[in-house]
PyMOL commands that place a pseudoatom at each C-alpha (Angstrom):
pseudoatom trace, name=CA, resn=MET, resi=1, chain=A, elem=C, hetatm=0, pos=[-11.052, 18.322, -2.284]
pseudoatom trace, name=CA, resn=ARG, resi=2, chain=A, elem=C, hetatm=0, pos=[-8.083, 17.700, -4.547]
pseudoatom trace, name=CA, resn=GLU, resi=3, chain=A, elem=C, hetatm=0, pos=[-8.430, 15.320, -7.498]
pseudoatom trace, name=CA, resn=ILE, resi=4, chain=A, elem=C, hetatm=0, pos=[-8.962, 11.668, -6.589]
pseudoatom trace, name=CA, resn=GLU, resi=5, chain=A, elem=C, hetatm=0, pos=[-7.905, 9.038, -9.119]
pseudoatom trace, name=CA, resn=PHE, resi=6, chain=A, elem=C, hetatm=0, pos=[-8.323, 5.262, -9.293]
pseudoatom trace, name=CA, resn=ARG, resi=7, chain=A, elem=C, hetatm=0, pos=[-5.919, 2.985, -11.142]
pseudoatom trace, name=CA, resn=ARG, resi=8, chain=A, elem=C, hetatm=0, pos=[-4.394, -0.473, -11.273]
pseudoatom trace, name=CA, resn=ALA, resi=9, chain=A, elem=C, hetatm=0, pos=[-1.648, -0.766, -8.669]
pseudoatom trace, name=CA, resn=THR, resi=10, chain=A, elem=C, hetatm=0, pos=[1.964, -1.019, -9.747]
pseudoatom trace, name=CA, resn=GLU, resi=11, chain=A, elem=C, hetatm=0, pos=[4.757, -2.744, -7.889]
pseudoatom trace, name=CA, resn=SER, resi=12, chain=A, elem=C, hetatm=0, pos=[6.041, 0.663, -6.786]
pseudoatom trace, name=CA, resn=ASP, resi=13, chain=A, elem=C, hetatm=0, pos=[2.771, 1.044, -4.795]
pseudoatom trace, name=CA, resn=LEU, resi=14, chain=A, elem=C, hetatm=0, pos=[3.413, -2.120, -2.805]
pseudoatom trace, name=CA, resn=ALA, resi=15, chain=A, elem=C, hetatm=0, pos=[4.888, -0.532, 0.343]
pseudoatom trace, name=CA, resn=ALA, resi=16, chain=A, elem=C, hetatm=0, pos=[2.016, 1.974, 0.552]
pseudoatom trace, name=CA, resn=ILE, resi=17, chain=A, elem=C, hetatm=0, pos=[-0.574, -0.788, 0.075]
pseudoatom trace, name=CA, resn=VAL, resi=18, chain=A, elem=C, hetatm=0, pos=[0.945, -2.986, 2.775]
pseudoatom trace, name=CA, resn=ALA, resi=19, chain=A, elem=C, hetatm=0, pos=[1.113, 0.023, 5.116]
pseudoatom trace, name=CA, resn=LEU, resi=20, chain=A, elem=C, hetatm=0, pos=[-2.620, 0.615, 4.547]
pseudoatom trace, name=CA, resn=LEU, resi=21, chain=A, elem=C, hetatm=0, pos=[-3.374, -3.053, 5.217]
pseudoatom trace, name=CA, resn=ALA, resi=22, chain=A, elem=C, hetatm=0, pos=[-1.379, -2.889, 8.455]
pseudoatom trace, name=CA, resn=ASP, resi=23, chain=A, elem=C, hetatm=0, pos=[-2.992, 0.323, 9.683]
pseudoatom trace, name=CA, resn=ASP, resi=24, chain=A, elem=C, hetatm=0, pos=[-5.928, -1.155, 11.563]
pseudoatom trace, name=CA, resn=PRO, resi=25, chain=A, elem=C, hetatm=0, pos=[-6.338, -3.394, 14.617]
pseudoatom trace, name=CA, resn=LEU, resi=26, chain=A, elem=C, hetatm=0, pos=[-6.661, -6.627, 12.604]
pseudoatom trace, name=CA, resn=GLY, resi=27, chain=A, elem=C, hetatm=0, pos=[-3.985, -5.770, 10.062]
pseudoatom trace, name=CA, resn=LYS, resi=28, chain=A, elem=C, hetatm=0, pos=[-1.379, -4.886, 12.677]
pseudoatom trace, name=CA, resn=ALA, resi=29, chain=A, elem=C, hetatm=0, pos=[-1.233, -8.551, 13.684]
pseudoatom trace, name=CA, resn=ARG, resi=30, chain=A, elem=C, hetatm=0, pos=[-1.242, -9.907, 10.125]
pseudoatom trace, name=CA, resn=GLU, resi=31, chain=A, elem=C, hetatm=0, pos=[1.137, -7.709, 8.119]
pseudoatom trace, name=CA, resn=ASP, resi=32, chain=A, elem=C, hetatm=0, pos=[4.912, -7.291, 8.163]
pseudoatom trace, name=CA, resn=LEU, resi=33, chain=A, elem=C, hetatm=0, pos=[6.256, -3.790, 7.521]
pseudoatom trace, name=CA, resn=ARG, resi=34, chain=A, elem=C, hetatm=0, pos=[9.966, -4.624, 7.644]
pseudoatom trace, name=CA, resn=GLU, resi=35, chain=A, elem=C, hetatm=0, pos=[12.091, -2.869, 5.047]
pseudoatom trace, name=CA, resn=PRO, resi=36, chain=A, elem=C, hetatm=0, pos=[12.617, -4.222, 2.578]
pseudoatom trace, name=CA, resn=LEU, resi=37, chain=A, elem=C, hetatm=0, pos=[9.202, -5.873, 2.538]
pseudoatom trace, name=CA, resn=PRO, resi=38, chain=A, elem=C, hetatm=0, pos=[9.284, -9.659, 2.697]
pseudoatom trace, name=CA, resn=LYS, resi=39, chain=A, elem=C, hetatm=0, pos=[9.517, -11.263, -0.757]
pseudoatom trace, name=CA, resn=SER, resi=40, chain=A, elem=C, hetatm=0, pos=[6.101, -12.885, -0.251]
pseudoatom trace, name=CA, resn=TYR, resi=41, chain=A, elem=C, hetatm=0, pos=[4.431, -9.513, -0.888]
pseudoatom trace, name=CA, resn=SER, resi=42, chain=A, elem=C, hetatm=0, pos=[6.250, -9.050, -4.194]
pseudoatom trace, name=CA, resn=ASP, resi=43, chain=A, elem=C, hetatm=0, pos=[5.470, -12.632, -5.212]
pseudoatom trace, name=CA, resn=ALA, resi=44, chain=A, elem=C, hetatm=0, pos=[1.772, -12.123, -4.416]
pseudoatom trace, name=CA, resn=PHE, resi=45, chain=A, elem=C, hetatm=0, pos=[1.711, -8.824, -6.313]
pseudoatom trace, name=CA, resn=LYS, resi=46, chain=A, elem=C, hetatm=0, pos=[3.250, -10.452, -9.401]
pseudoatom trace, name=CA, resn=ALA, resi=47, chain=A, elem=C, hetatm=0, pos=[0.673, -13.264, -9.309]
pseudoatom trace, name=CA, resn=LEU, resi=48, chain=A, elem=C, hetatm=0, pos=[-2.195, -10.768, -8.957]
pseudoatom trace, name=CA, resn=ASP, resi=49, chain=A, elem=C, hetatm=0, pos=[-0.856, -8.542, -11.698]
pseudoatom trace, name=CA, resn=ALA, resi=50, chain=A, elem=C, hetatm=0, pos=[-0.471, -11.468, -14.119]
pseudoatom trace, name=CA, resn=ASP, resi=51, chain=A, elem=C, hetatm=0, pos=[-4.007, -12.790, -13.553]
pseudoatom trace, name=CA, resn=PRO, resi=52, chain=A, elem=C, hetatm=0, pos=[-6.614, -11.153, -15.817]
pseudoatom trace, name=CA, resn=ASN, resi=53, chain=A, elem=C, hetatm=0, pos=[-9.332, -11.896, -13.231]
pseudoatom trace, name=CA, resn=GLN, resi=54, chain=A, elem=C, hetatm=0, pos=[-7.571, -9.906, -10.505]
pseudoatom trace, name=CA, resn=LEU, resi=55, chain=A, elem=C, hetatm=0, pos=[-7.473, -6.145, -10.144]
pseudoatom trace, name=CA, resn=LEU, resi=56, chain=A, elem=C, hetatm=0, pos=[-5.445, -4.707, -7.294]
pseudoatom trace, name=CA, resn=ALA, resi=57, chain=A, elem=C, hetatm=0, pos=[-6.374, -1.044, -7.319]
pseudoatom trace, name=CA, resn=VAL, resi=58, chain=A, elem=C, hetatm=0, pos=[-5.255, 2.104, -5.576]
pseudoatom trace, name=CA, resn=MET, resi=59, chain=A, elem=C, hetatm=0, pos=[-6.959, 5.406, -4.946]
pseudoatom trace, name=CA, resn=THR, resi=60, chain=A, elem=C, hetatm=0, pos=[-4.576, 8.341, -5.186]
pseudoatom trace, name=CA, resn=GLN, resi=61, chain=A, elem=C, hetatm=0, pos=[-4.618, 12.017, -4.390]
pseudoatom trace, name=CA, resn=ASP, resi=62, chain=A, elem=C, hetatm=0, pos=[-1.856, 14.178, -5.820]
pseudoatom trace, name=CA, resn=GLY, resi=63, chain=A, elem=C, hetatm=0, pos=[-0.036, 10.970, -6.791]
pseudoatom trace, name=CA, resn=ARG, resi=64, chain=A, elem=C, hetatm=0, pos=[-0.035, 9.609, -3.227]
pseudoatom trace, name=CA, resn=VAL, resi=65, chain=A, elem=C, hetatm=0, pos=[-1.760, 6.284, -2.442]
pseudoatom trace, name=CA, resn=ILE, resi=66, chain=A, elem=C, hetatm=0, pos=[-4.578, 6.935, 0.044]
pseudoatom trace, name=CA, resn=GLY, resi=67, chain=A, elem=C, hetatm=0, pos=[-6.702, 3.822, -0.508]
pseudoatom trace, name=CA, resn=THR, resi=68, chain=A, elem=C, hetatm=0, pos=[-6.661, 0.320, -1.900]
pseudoatom trace, name=CA, resn=LEU, resi=69, chain=A, elem=C, hetatm=0, pos=[-8.882, -2.627, -2.689]
pseudoatom trace, name=CA, resn=GLN, resi=70, chain=A, elem=C, hetatm=0, pos=[-8.676, -5.909, -4.522]
pseudoatom trace, name=CA, resn=LEU, resi=71, chain=A, elem=C, hetatm=0, pos=[-11.268, -7.036, -7.051]
pseudoatom trace, name=CA, resn=THR, resi=72, chain=A, elem=C, hetatm=0, pos=[-11.530, -10.653, -8.114]
pseudoatom trace, name=CA, resn=PHE, resi=73, chain=A, elem=C, hetatm=0, pos=[-13.720, -11.561, -11.072]
pseudoatom trace, name=CA, resn=ILE, resi=74, chain=A, elem=C, hetatm=0, pos=[-15.133, -15.059, -10.512]
pseudoatom trace, name=CA, resn=PRO, resi=75, chain=A, elem=C, hetatm=0, pos=[-16.810, -17.111, -13.236]
pseudoatom trace, name=CA, resn=GLY, resi=76, chain=A, elem=C, hetatm=0, pos=[-19.438, -19.594, -12.093]
pseudoatom trace, name=CA, resn=LEU, resi=77, chain=A, elem=C, hetatm=0, pos=[-22.137, -21.933, -13.259]
pseudoatom trace, name=CA, resn=SER, resi=78, chain=A, elem=C, hetatm=0, pos=[-24.736, -20.872, -10.710]
pseudoatom trace, name=CA, resn=ARG, resi=79, chain=A, elem=C, hetatm=0, pos=[-27.067, -18.009, -11.565]
pseudoatom trace, name=CA, resn=ARG, resi=80, chain=A, elem=C, hetatm=0, pos=[-27.024, -19.135, -15.215]
pseudoatom trace, name=CA, resn=GLY, resi=81, chain=A, elem=C, hetatm=0, pos=[-23.274, -18.898, -15.614]
pseudoatom trace, name=CA, resn=ALA, resi=82, chain=A, elem=C, hetatm=0, pos=[-22.955, -15.530, -13.916]
pseudoatom trace, name=CA, resn=TRP, resi=83, chain=A, elem=C, hetatm=0, pos=[-19.717, -13.740, -13.116]
pseudoatom trace, name=CA, resn=ARG, resi=84, chain=A, elem=C, hetatm=0, pos=[-19.256, -12.307, -9.632]
pseudoatom trace, name=CA, resn=GLY, resi=85, chain=A, elem=C, hetatm=0, pos=[-17.104, -9.464, -8.480]
pseudoatom trace, name=CA, resn=GLN, resi=86, chain=A, elem=C, hetatm=0, pos=[-15.450, -10.087, -5.104]
pseudoatom trace, name=CA, resn=ILE, resi=87, chain=A, elem=C, hetatm=0, pos=[-14.227, -6.983, -3.252]
pseudoatom trace, name=CA, resn=GLU, resi=88, chain=A, elem=C, hetatm=0, pos=[-11.555, -7.533, -0.594]
pseudoatom trace, name=CA, resn=ALA, resi=89, chain=A, elem=C, hetatm=0, pos=[-8.800, -5.768, 1.342]
pseudoatom trace, name=CA, resn=VAL, resi=90, chain=A, elem=C, hetatm=0, pos=[-10.510, -2.375, 1.312]
pseudoatom trace, name=CA, resn=ARG, resi=91, chain=A, elem=C, hetatm=0, pos=[-8.619, 0.368, 3.125]
pseudoatom trace, name=CA, resn=VAL, resi=92, chain=A, elem=C, hetatm=0, pos=[-8.700, 4.163, 3.192]
pseudoatom trace, name=CA, resn=ALA, resi=93, chain=A, elem=C, hetatm=0, pos=[-5.809, 5.982, 4.877]
pseudoatom trace, name=CA, resn=ALA, resi=94, chain=A, elem=C, hetatm=0, pos=[-6.676, 7.081, 8.410]
pseudoatom trace, name=CA, resn=GLY, resi=95, chain=A, elem=C, hetatm=0, pos=[-6.312, 10.785, 7.640]
pseudoatom trace, name=CA, resn=HIS, resi=96, chain=A, elem=C, hetatm=0, pos=[-8.790, 10.519, 4.747]
pseudoatom trace, name=CA, resn=GLN, resi=97, chain=A, elem=C, hetatm=0, pos=[-11.591, 8.549, 6.388]
pseudoatom trace, name=CA, resn=GLY, resi=98, chain=A, elem=C, hetatm=0, pos=[-14.994, 10.145, 6.864]
pseudoatom trace, name=CA, resn=ALA, resi=99, chain=A, elem=C, hetatm=0, pos=[-14.781, 12.224, 3.674]
pseudoatom trace, name=CA, resn=GLY, resi=100, chain=A, elem=C, hetatm=0, pos=[-16.837, 9.918, 1.430]
pseudoatom trace, name=CA, resn=LEU, resi=101, chain=A, elem=C, hetatm=0, pos=[-13.807, 8.339, -0.214]
pseudoatom trace, name=CA, resn=GLY, resi=102, chain=A, elem=C, hetatm=0, pos=[-14.792, 4.800, 0.777]
pseudoatom trace, name=CA, resn=ARG, resi=103, chain=A, elem=C, hetatm=0, pos=[-18.112, 5.297, -0.996]
pseudoatom trace, name=CA, resn=ARG, resi=104, chain=A, elem=C, hetatm=0, pos=[-16.290, 6.599, -4.071]
pseudoatom trace, name=CA, resn=MET, resi=105, chain=A, elem=C, hetatm=0, pos=[-13.982, 3.569, -4.019]
pseudoatom trace, name=CA, resn=PHE, resi=106, chain=A, elem=C, hetatm=0, pos=[-16.967, 1.222, -3.929]
pseudoatom trace, name=CA, resn=GLU, resi=107, chain=A, elem=C, hetatm=0, pos=[-18.774, 3.093, -6.689]
pseudoatom trace, name=CA, resn=TRP, resi=108, chain=A, elem=C, hetatm=0, pos=[-15.642, 2.781, -8.820]
pseudoatom trace, name=CA, resn=ALA, resi=109, chain=A, elem=C, hetatm=0, pos=[-15.236, -0.924, -7.963]
pseudoatom trace, name=CA, resn=ILE, resi=110, chain=A, elem=C, hetatm=0, pos=[-18.885, -1.707, -8.714]
pseudoatom trace, name=CA, resn=ALA, resi=111, chain=A, elem=C, hetatm=0, pos=[-18.537, 0.083, -12.064]
pseudoatom trace, name=CA, resn=GLN, resi=112, chain=A, elem=C, hetatm=0, pos=[-15.520, -2.137, -12.836]
pseudoatom trace, name=CA, resn=CYS, resi=113, chain=A, elem=C, hetatm=0, pos=[-17.649, -5.198, -12.035]
pseudoatom trace, name=CA, resn=ARG, resi=114, chain=A, elem=C, hetatm=0, pos=[-20.445, -3.993, -14.319]
pseudoatom trace, name=CA, resn=ALA, resi=115, chain=A, elem=C, hetatm=0, pos=[-17.945, -3.341, -17.102]
pseudoatom trace, name=CA, resn=ARG, resi=116, chain=A, elem=C, hetatm=0, pos=[-16.702, -6.932, -16.757]
pseudoatom trace, name=CA, resn=GLY, resi=117, chain=A, elem=C, hetatm=0, pos=[-20.262, -8.288, -17.030]
pseudoatom trace, name=CA, resn=CYS, resi=118, chain=A, elem=C, hetatm=0, pos=[-20.678, -9.311, -13.398]
pseudoatom trace, name=CA, resn=SER, resi=119, chain=A, elem=C, hetatm=0, pos=[-24.243, -9.801, -12.223]
pseudoatom trace, name=CA, resn=LEU, resi=120, chain=A, elem=C, hetatm=0, pos=[-23.366, -9.838, -8.531]
pseudoatom trace, name=CA, resn=VAL, resi=121, chain=A, elem=C, hetatm=0, pos=[-20.868, -8.055, -6.287]
pseudoatom trace, name=CA, resn=GLN, resi=122, chain=A, elem=C, hetatm=0, pos=[-19.928, -9.665, -3.000]
pseudoatom trace, name=CA, resn=LEU, resi=123, chain=A, elem=C, hetatm=0, pos=[-17.513, -9.155, -0.140]
pseudoatom trace, name=CA, resn=THR, resi=124, chain=A, elem=C, hetatm=0, pos=[-16.530, -10.621, 3.171]
pseudoatom trace, name=CA, resn=THR, resi=125, chain=A, elem=C, hetatm=0, pos=[-15.845, -8.668, 6.322]
pseudoatom trace, name=CA, resn=ASP, resi=126, chain=A, elem=C, hetatm=0, pos=[-14.649, -9.569, 9.781]
pseudoatom trace, name=CA, resn=ARG, resi=127, chain=A, elem=C, hetatm=0, pos=[-17.450, -9.913, 12.344]
pseudoatom trace, name=CA, resn=SER, resi=128, chain=A, elem=C, hetatm=0, pos=[-15.716, -7.362, 14.589]
pseudoatom trace, name=CA, resn=ARG, resi=129, chain=A, elem=C, hetatm=0, pos=[-15.974, -4.539, 12.027]
pseudoatom trace, name=CA, resn=ALA, resi=130, chain=A, elem=C, hetatm=0, pos=[-19.394, -3.157, 13.035]
pseudoatom trace, name=CA, resn=ASP, resi=131, chain=A, elem=C, hetatm=0, pos=[-18.734, 0.240, 11.409]
pseudoatom trace, name=CA, resn=ALA, resi=132, chain=A, elem=C, hetatm=0, pos=[-17.841, -1.484, 8.137]
pseudoatom trace, name=CA, resn=HIS, resi=133, chain=A, elem=C, hetatm=0, pos=[-21.047, -3.538, 8.297]
pseudoatom trace, name=CA, resn=ARG, resi=134, chain=A, elem=C, hetatm=0, pos=[-23.120, -0.362, 8.560]
pseudoatom trace, name=CA, resn=PHE, resi=135, chain=A, elem=C, hetatm=0, pos=[-21.132, 1.197, 5.715]
pseudoatom trace, name=CA, resn=TYR, resi=136, chain=A, elem=C, hetatm=0, pos=[-21.701, -1.806, 3.414]
pseudoatom trace, name=CA, resn=GLU, resi=137, chain=A, elem=C, hetatm=0, pos=[-25.406, -1.922, 4.250]
pseudoatom trace, name=CA, resn=GLY, resi=138, chain=A, elem=C, hetatm=0, pos=[-25.606, 1.794, 3.443]
pseudoatom trace, name=CA, resn=LEU, resi=139, chain=A, elem=C, hetatm=0, pos=[-24.220, 0.972, 0.002]
pseudoatom trace, name=CA, resn=GLY, resi=140, chain=A, elem=C, hetatm=0, pos=[-26.986, -1.581, -0.549]
pseudoatom trace, name=CA, resn=PHE, resi=141, chain=A, elem=C, hetatm=0, pos=[-25.135, -4.773, 0.381]
pseudoatom trace, name=CA, resn=THR, resi=142, chain=A, elem=C, hetatm=0, pos=[-27.066, -7.291, 2.459]
pseudoatom trace, name=CA, resn=GLY, resi=143, chain=A, elem=C, hetatm=0, pos=[-25.667, -9.683, 5.050]
pseudoatom trace, name=CA, resn=SER, resi=144, chain=A, elem=C, hetatm=0, pos=[-27.200, -12.672, 3.282]
pseudoatom trace, name=CA, resn=HIS, resi=145, chain=A, elem=C, hetatm=0, pos=[-24.601, -15.371, 3.954]
pseudoatom trace, name=CA, resn=ILE, resi=146, chain=A, elem=C, hetatm=0, pos=[-22.313, -16.652, 6.681]
pseudoatom trace, name=CA, resn=GLY, resi=147, chain=A, elem=C, hetatm=0, pos=[-18.673, -17.119, 5.697]
pseudoatom trace, name=CA, resn=TYR, resi=148, chain=A, elem=C, hetatm=0, pos=[-16.114, -19.493, 7.135]
pseudoatom trace, name=CA, resn=LYS, resi=149, chain=A, elem=C, hetatm=0, pos=[-12.327, -19.552, 6.932]
pseudoatom trace, name=CA, resn=LEU, resi=150, chain=A, elem=C, hetatm=0, pos=[-9.731, -22.187, 7.728]
pseudoatom trace, name=CA, resn=THR, resi=151, chain=A, elem=C, hetatm=0, pos=[-6.244, -20.886, 8.432]
pseudoatom trace, name=CA, resn=LEU, resi=152, chain=A, elem=C, hetatm=0, pos=[-3.550, -23.122, 6.922]
for i in range(1, 152): cmd.bond("trace and resi %d" % i, "trace and resi %d" % (i + 1))
show_as sticks, trace
zoom trace
């Protein structure tokens, strides 16, 4: 396998990231791939990039974006003032799935959380993603909570 690298996303990665987010059954209905991309994506990227508790990351191979995830570092009073790492928007390009790259992305993300002093890593996942649930459980995550969302 050619060299895989992980790094903070740059604005020039935005189109590739949005394409990854759109390349699944749920994302197809949520994302907008018009060119140029709607300004809302650029605005969101700038807000993420400016926030020291956000890390939008990409996984690359030969300089090409083949995966992405977002890490949010959350301070809290519970658990004796513990920080949490929240992993969201995880995607691996369709042609690269099944090669262990998702596991490598999570290992990298968990290492980032440890480096930031987090004592807990958490994520949410759609109920319909049964394969993802098995993957997360295989990484040691437990389905300990029920999450709720309210669309505004």
